[in-house]
C-alpha positions in Angstrom: 0.2 0.2 0.5 1.3 3.6 -0.6 0.4 6.5 1.0 0.5 9.8 -0.3 -1.0 13.4 -0.1 -0.9 14.7 -3.1 -1.2 13.9 -6.9 2.4 15.6 -7.5 3.5 12.9 -5.7 2.4 10.1 -8.2 5.1 11.5 -10.5 7.8 10.9 -8.3 6.1 7.1 -7.2 5.4 5.8 -10.5 9.1 5.7 -11.6 10.3 3.9 -8.3 8.0 1.1 -8.8 9.0 0.8 -12.6 12.2 0.7 -11.6 11.6 -2.0 -8.9 9.4 -3.9 -11.4 13.0 -3.8 -14.1 15.3 -5.2 -11.0 12.8 -7.8 -9.5 10.1 -8.7 -12.0 7.4 -7.9 -9.4 5.1 -5.1 -11.1 2.1 -3.4 -9.2 -0.8 -5.7 -10.8 -3.1 -2.0 -12.4 -5.9 -4.6 -13.0 -6.0 -5.6 -8.7 -5.1 -1.9 -7.4 -7.1 0.6 -5.9 -6.5 4.2 -5.8 -7.4 5.6 -2.6 -6.5 9.8 -3.6 -6.2 11.2 0.2 -6.6 14.4 -1.2 -9.7 16.5 -2.2 -10.8 15.5 -5.2 -13.9 14.2 -7.8 -13.6 11.1 -9.4 -13.0 12.4 -12.6 -10.5 14.9 -11.5 -8.2 12.0 -9.5 -9.1 10.0 -13.6 -7.4 12.9 -15.2 -5.0 13.3 -12.6 -3.4 9.5 -13.7 -4.5 9.6 -17.5 -1.2 10.2 -18.2 0.7 7.3 -16.1 0.5 3.6 -16.9 -2.0 3.2 -14.0 -4.1 5.4 -16.2 -6.9 2.7 -15.9 -6.2 2.1 -12.0 -9.8 1.6 -10.2 -10.4 4.8 -8.0 -12.1 5.2 -4.5 -13.0 8.5 -3.1 -13.0 8.5 0.7 -11.6 4.9 1.9 -12.1 1.2 0.1 -11.2 -2.1 1.8 -7.8 -3.2 2.3 -7.4 -6.7 4.1 -10.2 -6.0 5.8 -9.8 -2.7 7.1 -11.5 0.4 5.8 -8.6 2.6 4.6 -8.5 6.0 3.3 -9.1 9.3 4.6 -12.8 9.1 5.2 -12.0 5.2 7.0 -13.1 5.2 10.7 -13.3 3.1 14.0 -16.5 2.9 14.0 -16.9 1.9 10.3 -14.1 -0.9 10.7 -15.2 -2.5 14.2 -19.1 -2.0 14.0 -19.4 -5.0 11.6 -17.1 -7.1 14.0 -19.2 -5.8 17.2 -22.4 -6.8 15.8 -21.3 -10.6 15.2 -20.3 -10.4 18.2 -23.1 -9.7 20.0 
């Protein structure tokens, strides 16, 4: 999982992943990767932000998305994450 708070950081981050892919044979599977912007934006703007990159087709979720069963992102909170577990417990 990569954390960045501005679209400008993407221009710095993507070449690092490209270098890792070339040197290790490992690469980001953009078909399984979801971008959760940490900055205020719309889906349309976020799509424009990554359109010029190899990651242009990546799925975008605003606010939060599940990662290993937990919601992550700027709109995720403890209540959202633990309410379903507490309901099952009860």
